[in-house]
C-alpha positions in Angstrom: 18.9 -50.0 -25.0 16.6 -47.4 -26.5 17.7 -44.3 -28.4 21.1 -42.7 -28.5 23.2 -40.1 -26.6 23.3 -37.0 -28.7 25.3 -34.7 -26.4 27.1 -35.0 -23.1 28.4 -32.6 -20.5 32.2 -32.6 -20.3 33.5 -34.5 -17.3 36.2 -32.0 -16.6 36.2 -28.7 -18.3 37.8 -25.3 -18.5 34.5 -23.7 -17.4 35.2 -24.7 -13.8 38.2 -22.4 -13.6 36.6 -19.7 -15.9 33.6 -19.1 -13.7 35.7 -19.0 -10.5 34.5 -22.3 -9.1 38.0 -23.8 -8.8 39.2 -20.7 -6.9 36.1 -20.7 -4.6 36.6 -24.3 -3.6 40.3 -23.8 -3.1 39.7 -20.9 -0.7 36.9 -22.4 1.3 37.6 -26.2 1.1 35.2 -28.3 3.1 33.6 -25.3 4.8 31.9 -24.3 1.6 28.1 -25.1 1.8 27.1 -26.6 -1.5 23.4 -27.2 -1.3 22.6 -29.3 1.8 19.1 -28.7 2.9 18.0 -27.0 -0.4 15.1 -28.2 -2.5 15.5 -27.8 -6.3 13.2 -28.4 -9.2 14.6 -29.5 -12.5 11.9 -28.9 -15.2 12.4 -30.7 -18.4 10.7 -31.1 -21.8 10.1 -34.8 -22.1 11.4 -37.3 -24.7 8.7 -39.5 -26.2 9.5 -43.2 -26.0 7.3 -45.7 -28.0 7.0 -49.1 -26.5 4.5 -51.6 -27.9 2.7 -48.8 -29.8 2.3 -46.7 -26.7 4.0 -43.3 -26.3 5.5 -42.5 -22.9 7.0 -39.2 -21.7 10.6 -39.5 -20.2 12.0 -36.4 -18.4 14.0 -37.7 -15.5 17.8 -38.1 -15.2 19.7 -41.4 -14.9 18.6 -42.8 -11.5 21.3 -45.4 -11.5 24.2 -42.9 -11.8 25.7 -42.2 -8.4 26.7 -38.7 -9.6 23.0 -38.0 -9.9 21.7 -39.9 -6.9 24.4 -39.9 -4.2 23.3 -38.0 -1.1 20.0 -36.7 -2.3 16.3 -37.6 -2.5 14.8 -37.6 -6.0 11.2 -37.4 -6.8 9.5 -37.5 -10.2 6.5 -35.3 -11.1 4.9 -35.8 -14.4 1.9 -37.2 -16.3 0.4 -40.2 -14.6 0.7 -43.0 -14.8 4.5 -43.3 -14.8 4.8 -46.8 -16.1 8.3 -46.9 -17.3 11.1 -48.3 -15.1 13.2 -45.2 -14.3 16.3 -47.4 -13.9 16.0 -48.5 -17.5 14.9 -45.4 -19.3 15.9 -41.9 -18.7 16.6 -38.6 -20.5 20.3 -38.0 -21.2 19.4 -34.3 -21.5 18.0 -34.3 -18.0 21.1 -36.3 -16.8 23.6 -33.8 -18.3 21.7 -30.8 -17.1 21.7 -32.3 -13.7 25.4 -33.1 -13.7 26.3 -29.4 -14.2 23.9 -28.3 -11.4 24.2 -30.9 -8.7 26.5 -33.7 -9.9 28.0 -35.3 -6.8 31.6 -34.8 -5.7 33.0 -31.9 -7.7 31.0 -32.6 -10.8 28.4 -29.9 -10.4 28.4 -26.4 -9.0 26.3 -27.4 -5.9 26.9 -31.1 -5.5 25.2 -31.3 -2.1 21.7 -30.4 -3.2 19.5 -32.4 -0.8 16.2 -32.7 -2.6 15.5 -32.8 -6.3 12.1 -32.8 -8.0 12.5 -34.0 -11.6 9.5 -32.5 -13.3 7.9 -32.6 -16.7 7.4 -29.1 -18.2 3.7 -29.2 -18.7 3.2 -30.4 -15.2 5.2 -27.4 -13.9 3.1 -25.1 -16.1 -0.1 -26.7 -14.9 -1.0 -28.7 -11.7 2.4 -28.7 -10.0 2.8 -25.0 -9.7 1.7 -22.4 -12.2 -1.9 -23.5 -12.8 -1.6 -22.0 -16.3 -4.8 -20.4 -17.7 -6.8 -21.5 -14.6 -9.1 -18.5 -14.1 -9.8 -19.3 -10.5 -6.5 -20.5 -9.0 -3.3 -18.6 -8.2 0.0 -20.3 -8.7 0.5 -22.8 -5.9 3.0 -25.6 -5.1 1.0 -28.8 -5.2 0.4 -30.3 -1.7 2.1 -33.5 -2.7 5.3 -31.5 -3.4 5.0 -28.9 -0.7 5.6 -31.5 1.9 9.1 -31.8 0.5 9.7 -28.1 1.0 9.2 -25.1 -1.2 11.9 -25.0 -3.9 14.6 -22.4 -3.5 15.8 -22.9 -7.1 14.0 -24.0 -10.3 16.0 -24.7 -13.5 14.3 -24.8 -16.9 16.5 -25.9 -19.7 13.8 -25.7 -22.3 12.0 -23.2 -24.5 8.7 -22.8 -26.2 5.6 -20.7 -26.6 1.9 -21.1 -26.3 -0.4 -20.7 -29.3 -1.7 -17.3 -28.2 -0.2 -14.1 -26.8 -2.5 -14.1 -23.8 -1.4 -17.6 -22.9 2.3 -16.6 -22.9 1.5 -13.5 -20.8 -0.5 -15.6 -18.3 2.3 -18.1 -17.8 5.0 -15.4 -17.5 2.9 -13.6 -14.9 2.4 -16.8 -13.0 6.1 -17.5 -12.9 6.7 -14.0 -11.6 4.0 -14.5 -9.0 5.6 -17.8 -7.8 9.1 -16.1 -7.6 7.7 -13.1 -5.7 5.4 -14.8 -3.3 7.4 -17.9 -2.4 11.0 -16.5 -2.8 11.9 -18.9 -5.5 14.8 -18.2 -7.8 13.9 -19.3 -11.3 16.7 -19.8 -13.9 15.7 -19.6 -17.6 17.7 -19.3 -20.8 17.9 -17.7 -24.1 17.4 -19.9 -27.2 20.6 -21.6 -28.3 20.6 -19.9 -31.7 22.2 -16.5 -32.3 20.4 -13.8 -34.2 16.8 -14.8 -33.2 14.5 -13.3 -30.7 14.1 -15.4 -27.5 11.1 -17.6 -27.2 8.3 -16.3 -25.1 8.6 -19.1 -22.5 10.4 -18.7 -20.3 13.1 -16.3 -21.5 10.9 -13.2 -21.4 9.9 -13.1 -17.8 10.6 -10.3 -15.3 11.5 -12.1 -12.1 13.7 -14.7 -13.5 17.5 -15.0 -14.1 18.0 -15.3 -17.9 21.1 -16.9 -19.2 23.0 -16.6 -22.5 26.3 -17.9 -23.9 29.6 -16.1 -23.6 30.3 -17.1 -27.2 27.4 -15.1 -28.4 25.8 -18.2 -29.9 22.4 -17.6 -28.2 19.5 -15.3 -28.8 19.3 -11.8 -27.4 17.6 -8.5 -27.8 14.6 -6.8 -26.2 11.4 -8.2 -24.9 8.3 -8.5 -27.1 6.0 -10.3 -24.8 3.9 -8.8 -21.9 5.9 -5.5 -22.1 8.3 -4.5 -24.8 11.8 -3.1 -24.7 13.4 -4.9 -21.7 16.9 -6.3 -22.0 16.5 -10.0 -21.6 20.0 -11.4 -20.9 21.2 -11.1 -17.3 24.4 -13.2 -17.3 26.3 -15.4 -19.7 28.2 -18.7 -19.2 31.2 -20.3 -21.0 29.7 -23.7 -21.5 27.5 -24.7 -24.4 25.0 -25.8 -25.5 22.9 -23.4 -23.4 21.0 -26.4 -21.8 24.2 -27.3 -20.0 25.4 -23.8 -19.3 22.4 -22.5 -17.5 22.5 -25.1 -14.7 25.8 -23.5 -13.7 23.7 -20.4 -12.7 21.2 -22.6 -10.9 24.1 -24.0 -9.0 25.4 -20.6 -8.2 21.9 -19.7 -6.8 22.0 -22.9 -4.7 25.3 -21.9 -3.2 23.8 -18.6 -2.1 20.7 -20.3 -0.7 22.7 -22.8 1.3 25.0 -20.2 2.8 22.0 -18.0 3.7 20.3 -20.8 5.6 23.4 -21.7 7.5 24.4 -18.1 8.4 21.6 -16.2 10.2 23.2 -12.8 9.4 23.0 -13.6 5.7 19.5 -15.0 5.8 18.0 -12.4 3.5 20.4 -13.4 0.7 18.2 -16.2 -0.6 15.6 -13.7 -1.7 15.5 -14.0 -5.5 16.0 -10.3 -5.9 19.2 -10.5 -3.9 20.3 -13.7 -5.7 19.9 -12.1 -9.1 21.7 -9.0 -8.0 24.6 -10.9 -6.5 25.1 -13.0 -9.6 25.0 -10.0 -11.9 27.3 -7.9 -9.8 29.8 -10.8 -9.6 29.9 -11.1 -13.4 33.0 -10.4 -15.6 32.6 -8.0 -18.5 33.8 -9.5 -21.8 35.1 -7.7 -24.9 32.5 -5.4 -26.4 30.4 -5.0 -23.3 28.3 -1.8 -23.4 25.3 -0.3 -21.7 23.7 3.2 -21.3 21.8 5.2 -18.8 18.5 3.8 -20.1 19.7 0.3 -21.2 21.1 -1.2 -18.0 23.2 -4.1 -19.4 24.6 -5.4 -22.6 22.1 -6.9 -25.1 24.1 -10.1 -25.6 26.2 -10.4 -22.3 23.8 -9.0 -19.8 26.0 -8.0 -16.8 28.8 -10.3 -18.1 30.1 -13.8 -17.6 29.3 -15.8 -14.5 31.9 -15.6 -11.7 30.8 -17.5 -8.6 33.9 -16.5 -6.6 33.2 -12.8 -7.0 29.5 -13.4 -6.3 30.4 -15.2 -3.2 32.8 -12.5 -2.0 30.0 -10.0 -2.2 27.7 -12.3 -0.4 30.1 -12.9 2.5 30.8 -9.2 2.9 27.4 -9.1 4.6 24.1 -7.3 4.4 24.4 -3.5 4.7 22.0 -0.8 5.8 21.0 2.5 4.3 23.6 5.1 5.2 26.3 2.6 6.1 29.9 2.6 4.7 31.4 -0.6 3.4 34.8 -1.8 2.5 34.9 -2.7 -1.2 31.6 -4.7 -1.3 28.3 -5.5 0.2 24.5 -6.1 -0.4 21.1 -5.3 1.0 17.5 -6.5 0.8 16.1 -3.0 1.1 12.8 -1.1 0.5 12.1 2.1 -1.4 11.5 5.2 0.7 10.5 8.8 0.3 13.5 10.5 -1.2 17.0 9.1 -2.2 18.7 6.5 -0.1 22.5 6.3 0.0 24.9 3.5 0.6 28.6 4.3 0.8 31.5 2.1 -0.4 35.2 2.6 0.0 37.8 1.6 -2.6 40.5 0.7 -0.1 42.8 -0.8 -2.7 46.0 1.0 -3.2 45.2 1.5 -6.9 42.3 2.3 -9.1 39.4 -0.2 -9.3 36.3 -1.2 -11.2 33.0 -0.8 -9.5 29.9 -3.0 -10.3 26.5 -2.2 -8.8 23.2 -4.0 -9.5 19.7 -3.1 -8.3 16.8 -5.5 -8.9 13.2 -5.7 -7.9 10.2 -7.9 -8.8 7.3 -7.3 -11.0 4.2 -7.9 -8.9 1.3 -9.8 -10.4 -2.1 -10.8 -9.2 -3.2 -7.4 -7.8 -3.2 -4.4 -10.1 -4.1 -2.1 -7.1 -1.0 -3.2 -5.1 2.1 -2.8 -7.2 4.5 -3.2 -4.2 2.9 -6.4 -3.0 2.6 -5.1 0.5 -1.1 -5.9 0.9 -1.4 -8.9 -1.4 -3.0 -12.1 0.0 -2.4 -15.6 -1.3 -5.3 -15.3 -3.7 -4.6 -13.9 -7.2 -6.6 -11.3 -9.0 -7.5 -11.9 -12.7 -8.2 -9.7 -15.7 -9.3 -10.2 -19.3 -6.8 -10.2 -22.2 -8.1 -10.9 -25.7 -11.3 -12.3 -24.2 -9.3 -14.7 -22.1 -9.1 -14.7 -18.3 -5.5 -14.4 -17.2 -3.6 -13.4 -14.1 -3.4 -9.6 -13.7 -0.2 -7.7 -14.0 0.2 -4.6 -11.8 2.2 -1.5 -12.7 5.9 -2.1 -12.5 7.7 -0.1 -9.9 10.3 2.4 -11.2 13.5 2.6 -9.3 16.8 4.3 -10.4 20.4 3.8 -9.5 23.3 6.3 -9.4 26.9 6.4 -8.3 28.5 9.7 -7.0 31.7 10.9 -5.5 31.6 12.1 -1.9 33.4 14.4 0.5 35.0 11.3 2.0 32.4 11.0 4.7 28.7 11.1 4.0 28.0 13.9 1.6 27.4 12.9 -2.1 28.9 15.3 -4.6 29.4 14.7 -8.3 27.4 12.1 -10.3 29.5 9.6 -12.1 26.8 7.4 -13.7 23.1 6.8 -13.7 21.0 3.8 -14.6 17.4 4.7 -15.1 15.4 2.4 -17.4 11.7 3.0 -17.7 10.9 -0.6 -18.6 13.4 -2.9 -16.9 13.3 -4.2 -13.3 17.0 -4.2 -13.1 19.5 -1.3 -13.0 23.3 -1.8 -13.4 26.3 0.5 -13.3 29.9 -0.4 -14.3 32.6 2.2 -13.7 36.3 1.7 -14.4 39.4 3.2 -13.1 38.0 4.7 -9.9 40.6 6.1 -7.6 40.8 5.0 -3.9 38.3 6.8 -1.8 34.6 6.8 -0.8 31.7 6.7 -3.3 28.0 7.0 -2.8 25.4 4.6 -4.3 22.0 6.2 -4.6 18.7 4.3 -4.8 15.6 6.3 -5.7 11.9 5.7 -6.2 8.9 3.5 -5.4 8.0 3.8 -1.7 7.8 0.3 -0.1 9.1 -1.7 -3.1 11.6 -4.3 -1.9 14.8 -4.5 -3.9 18.1 -6.4 -4.0 21.2 -4.2 -4.1 24.8 -5.4 -4.4 28.1 -3.7 -5.2 31.7 -4.7 -5.6 35.1 -3.1 -6.2 37.7 -5.3 -8.0 41.2 -4.4 -9.2 41.5 -2.7 -12.6 42.1 -5.3 -15.3 41.7 -5.5 -19.0 38.5 -6.9 -20.5 38.8 -10.5 -21.6 37.7 -12.2 -24.7 34.6 -14.3 -24.8 35.2 -18.0 -24.4 32.6 -20.6 -25.5 32.3 -24.3 -26.2 30.0 -24.4 -29.3 27.1 -26.8 -29.5 23.8 -27.4 -31.2 20.3 -27.0 -29.7 18.0 -29.8 -30.4 14.2 -30.2 -30.9 11.6 -31.1 -28.4 8.0 -32.0 -28.7 4.8 -30.0 -29.4 5.6 -26.4 -28.3 8.6 -27.1 -26.2 12.2 -27.8 -27.0 15.1 -28.8 -24.9 18.2 -26.6 -24.9 20.2 -29.5 -26.3 19.7 -33.0 -27.8 18.4 -35.7 -25.6 18.4 -39.4 -25.9 17.9 -42.6 -24.0 20.6 -45.1 -23.2 
């Protein structure tokens, strides 16, 4: 046996009840789709194993553990040649990340994930997908992997940065391109250390879901890479270290994707803009949460703590259309138009309620002359940054969000809140103690830009206290680090 286990995901933990997974499974039982037919990529910073004076990268989970292997096909994608026996060596970090995402039975959030590609991080950044710093090739899923199906969810429990600012910008733009073109939800994370700025990669992207810790023991703040001033945290989780918490969000995204593929009327829900919106709208505000009209979410909490049951309730309420009236909740994959577009939602509860609304859209990269992406082809356009050829970034569309009272039918009246950031590609409104009645949700700006919108009324309750299981983040190799310690059995 080589190495040692430095950290392990709890086999049964309070987080299952905290994030609403226990409630969701109790209500849906066997009818809950939990990942069948979905392709996921687990990208990992490798462990270096030295055997007979030769270093080998190890990045895959335990392929002898039935919690990892049962019911799914697993493929490895990494530096050739892969000479080590995968049933003898493996990364415990990859194993424990995987258990939280797709661990079989009730072990993971989406235990029926059908196809897993276990991928070494530099392979993901290079030949498998992003084609980093390749001045002639757009991001593309490698043909050897595309035959398995385009991934719906990618989890990256690692952090790092390139040696130059232009390299960081190029990689972030390529990830945004992949998410936007292929409809892939990419889950990234803050660093597992409080009080520091997040690493450039991959926690400073635009089109990704960025995860922090409910305890506050993770990085936060505003972006500094490829556009300054954006709030970076989207949602927080009550399980630490951050490596093991963020796969819960990947699992939540997988639940949405599976339901969307099985229910034609919900088919648009697997768009990453809608997935991000649903997850943020379902979140629970913790003590100290605050935002403003120009800062859409809290710097440390994002939209709040993950609640898969609320997220799922909004999903199941169905896709709405502009001008429609909804009972309590709903969502839409819409497009910006000339003038303001209104959605109406009724608080039909007997008492006051809290309303959460989230609007998200993608940054478009690869064509600076087409910020909406409506005319973009599969080929990317490039530009020069610090004398280096990188993927071009177009102007970011600017949408705004507003909630108003109404006359009870279809006429908006008094504005209650506005979210209008000039730099973020998410807007979020949280209103408390709203009386029963009809409210208008207004979306304004950027003709043709596709957006994900979701909204949810819940009963008025007091804000809770952050709950977290503390842990330490470990070190990786070269520029990358895993979000928690890893070893080999």
